[in-house]
C-alpha positions in Angstrom: -9.0 -42.4 5.7 -7.6 -40.5 8.7 -8.9 -37.1 9.5 -7.0 -33.8 9.5 -4.8 -32.7 12.4 -6.5 -29.7 13.9 -3.4 -28.2 15.5 -1.6 -28.1 12.1 -4.7 -26.6 10.4 -4.7 -23.9 13.0 -1.0 -23.3 12.7 -1.4 -22.9 8.9 -4.2 -20.5 9.4 -2.1 -18.4 11.7 0.8 -18.3 9.2 -1.6 -17.3 6.4 -3.0 -14.5 8.6 0.5 -13.2 9.3 1.5 -13.5 5.7 -1.6 -11.6 4.5 -1.3 -8.8 7.1 0.2 -5.4 6.5 2.9 -6.0 9.2 3.1 -7.4 12.8 -0.1 -8.6 14.5 -0.9 -8.9 18.2 -2.1 -12.0 20.0 -5.6 -10.7 20.5 -5.9 -9.7 16.8 -4.8 -13.1 15.6 -7.1 -14.9 18.0 -10.1 -12.7 17.0 -9.4 -13.0 13.3 -9.4 -16.8 13.5 -12.0 -17.1 16.2 -9.6 -19.0 18.5 -9.1 -18.8 22.2 -6.2 -16.7 23.3 -4.6 -19.6 25.1 -4.8 -21.9 22.1 -3.4 -19.1 19.8 -0.5 -18.4 22.2 0.5 -22.0 22.4 0.6 -22.4 18.6 2.5 -19.1 18.2 5.1 -20.3 20.8 5.6 -23.5 18.9 6.0 -21.7 15.6 8.4 -19.3 17.3 10.6 -22.2 18.5 11.0 -23.6 15.0 11.7 -20.2 13.5 8.5 -19.8 11.5 7.3 -16.9 13.6 9.1 -14.1 15.5 7.9 -11.8 18.3 8.9 -8.2 18.5 10.5 -7.6 21.9 9.1 -4.1 22.3 5.5 -4.4 21.1 5.0 -8.1 21.7 3.5 -8.5 18.2 4.2 -11.4 15.9 5.5 -11.6 12.3 6.7 -14.3 10.0 10.1 -15.7 10.9 13.2 -16.0 8.8 13.1 -19.8 8.5 9.7 -19.7 6.8 10.7 -16.9 4.5 13.8 -18.7 3.4 11.7 -21.7 2.5 9.4 -19.5 0.4 12.3 -17.9 -1.5 14.0 -21.3 -2.1 10.7 -22.7 -3.4 10.3 -20.1 -6.1 12.7 -20.5 -9.0 14.3 -17.2 -10.1 13.3 -18.0 -13.7 9.7 -18.3 -12.7 9.8 -15.0 -10.9 11.2 -13.4 -14.0 8.8 -15.1 -16.5 5.7 -14.1 -14.4 6.9 -10.5 -14.0 7.8 -9.7 -17.6 4.2 -9.3 -18.7 3.6 -6.6 -16.1 7.0 -4.9 -16.2 6.6 -3.4 -19.7 3.2 -1.8 -19.0 4.6 -0.4 -15.7 7.4 1.3 -17.6 5.0 2.7 -20.1 2.6 4.0 -17.5 5.3 5.5 -15.2 7.7 6.7 -17.9 10.5 5.3 -15.7 12.9 2.3 -15.7 11.5 -0.9 -14.0 13.6 -3.4 -12.1 12.6 -6.7 -10.5 14.8 -8.2 -7.8 15.1 -11.0 -5.3 17.6 -11.8 -2.6 20.9 -13.6 -3.4 23.8 -13.9 -1.0 22.8 -10.9 1.1 22.1 -8.6 -1.9 19.5 -7.8 -4.4 19.8 -9.7 -7.7 18.2 -7.8 -10.6 16.4 -10.5 -12.5 14.6 -8.3 -15.0 15.1 -4.7 -16.2 13.0 -2.6 -18.6 14.6 0.6 -19.9 13.0 4.0 -19.3 10.9 4.7 -22.5 12.9 7.5 -23.9 16.1 8.1 -26.0 18.6 8.5 -23.1 21.6 6.2 -22.9 20.9 3.3 -20.5 22.7 0.1 -19.5 21.1 -3.2 -18.8 21.2 -4.2 -15.1 20.1 -7.8 -15.3 22.4 -9.9 -13.2 23.6 -6.9 -11.2 23.8 -7.2 -7.4 22.6 -4.2 -5.5 22.8 -3.4 -1.7 19.8 -4.3 0.3 19.8 -1.4 2.7 20.4 1.4 0.2 17.8 0.6 -2.5 14.0 0.6 -2.6 14.0 -3.0 -4.0 16.3 -4.1 -1.2 14.4 -2.4 1.6 11.3 -4.2 0.6 13.1 -7.5 0.7 14.8 -6.7 4.0 11.5 -5.6 5.6 9.9 -9.0 5.1 12.9 -11.2 5.9 12.6 -11.4 9.7 15.5 -13.1 11.4 17.8 -12.7 8.4 21.2 -11.3 9.3 21.5 -7.5 8.7 24.0 -6.8 5.9 27.0 -4.6 6.4 25.7 -1.1 6.2 28.1 0.3 3.6 27.8 4.0 2.9 27.3 5.1 -0.8 26.2 8.7 -0.3 25.7 11.0 2.7 22.0 9.9 2.8 22.7 6.2 3.0 21.2 4.6 6.1 24.2 3.2 8.0 22.8 3.3 11.5 21.0 0.0 12.4 18.3 1.7 14.5 17.5 4.1 11.7 17.4 1.2 9.2 15.1 -0.8 11.5 12.8 2.2 11.8 12.7 2.6 8.0 11.9 -1.1 7.6 9.0 -0.8 10.0 7.7 2.0 7.9 8.0 -0.2 4.8 5.9 -2.9 6.5 3.2 -0.3 7.5 3.1 1.4 4.1 3.5 -1.8 2.0 6.1 -0.1 -0.2 9.6 1.4 0.1 11.4 4.4 -1.5 14.8 5.8 -1.4 16.1 9.2 -2.5 19.9 9.5 -3.3 20.8 6.8 -0.8 22.6 4.7 -3.5 23.2 7.0 -6.4 23.2 10.8 -6.3 20.4 12.4 -8.3 18.4 9.1 -8.4 15.4 7.9 -6.5 13.2 4.8 -6.6 9.9 3.3 -5.3 9.3 -0.5 -4.9 6.7 -2.9 -3.6 6.7 -6.6 -2.5 6.0 -9.5 -4.8 4.3 -12.3 -3.0 4.2 -16.0 -3.9 2.0 -18.9 -2.7 0.8 -18.3 0.9 1.6 -14.6 0.8 5.4 -15.0 1.3 7.5 -12.1 -0.1 9.7 -13.6 -2.8 10.8 -10.5 -4.7 10.2 -6.8 -5.3 9.4 -4.6 -8.3 10.1 -0.9 -8.5 10.6 2.1 -10.7 13.7 4.3 -10.6 14.8 7.6 -12.2 15.9 11.1 -11.6 14.7 12.6 -8.3 12.5 15.2 -10.0 10.7 12.5 -11.9 10.1 10.2 -8.9 9.5 12.7 -6.1 7.6 15.9 -5.4 9.1 19.1 -4.0 9.2 17.6 -0.5 11.2 14.6 -1.8 8.3 12.2 -1.3 7.4 9.7 -4.0 4.7 10.8 -6.3 1.4 9.1 -5.3 0.6 8.0 -8.9 3.9 6.2 -9.2 3.4 4.4 -5.9 -0.1 3.4 -7.2 1.4 2.1 -10.4 4.1 0.0 -8.6 1.6 -1.4 -6.1 -0.8 -2.4 -8.9 2.0 -4.2 -10.8 3.2 -6.0 -7.6 -0.3 -7.2 -6.9 -0.8 -8.5 -10.4 2.5 -10.4 -10.4 1.6 -11.8 -6.9 -1.7 -13.1 -8.2 0.1 -14.8 -11.1 2.4 -16.5 -8.6 -0.5 -17.8 -6.6 -0.7 -15.3 -3.7 -4.1 -14.9 -2.2 -5.4 -11.4 -1.7 
């Protein structure tokens, strides 16, 4: 039986490292993590960059997963599987948070809502399953945009005066999403509404969807319009649980 190809093993290790990291990683950090020489690491990264599996930030020089690889990950995961794996965790999240829960994935440059759990109260609510939401103006969408390097930026339509319509401002916000591991929006899509979301990862750590809670601003945010830490914790816990069920490693 032929042996393994060392360069492919090392390339796979680099991709797993980038997928499991909180954001972009530098050459030295990747090489140190995998105990590889910098020259070897750089050569593999350059090859992965040429085929679109890795991208390098022009300003910092750091690396992140490329759009070609992320598209492969999303196409691998069937939407029905994402929904079926998420349902078991969505109801408890709604109960713990007291807010509506939505799960989304990217479809044709928007967020497709694949599952929706109503807020556990007696207020009138409408089912959003099948609805397409903007990527740049929703917490679910910002999570998906942040981890889809190389994907075309959607048209930045304005929905309220707080909607991010400047590409630089959006890029800065997405960098914050990658650093924090979650996203939030306050009245950027609907007046009086806010939301918090976190990434759902599939096999290999690729982001394949997002889960979040949404509701009135005073139920989601504190007096400084920052998301309540307990809600952020609940959303992250649910996202991690779904990710484990989908085969993501820690």
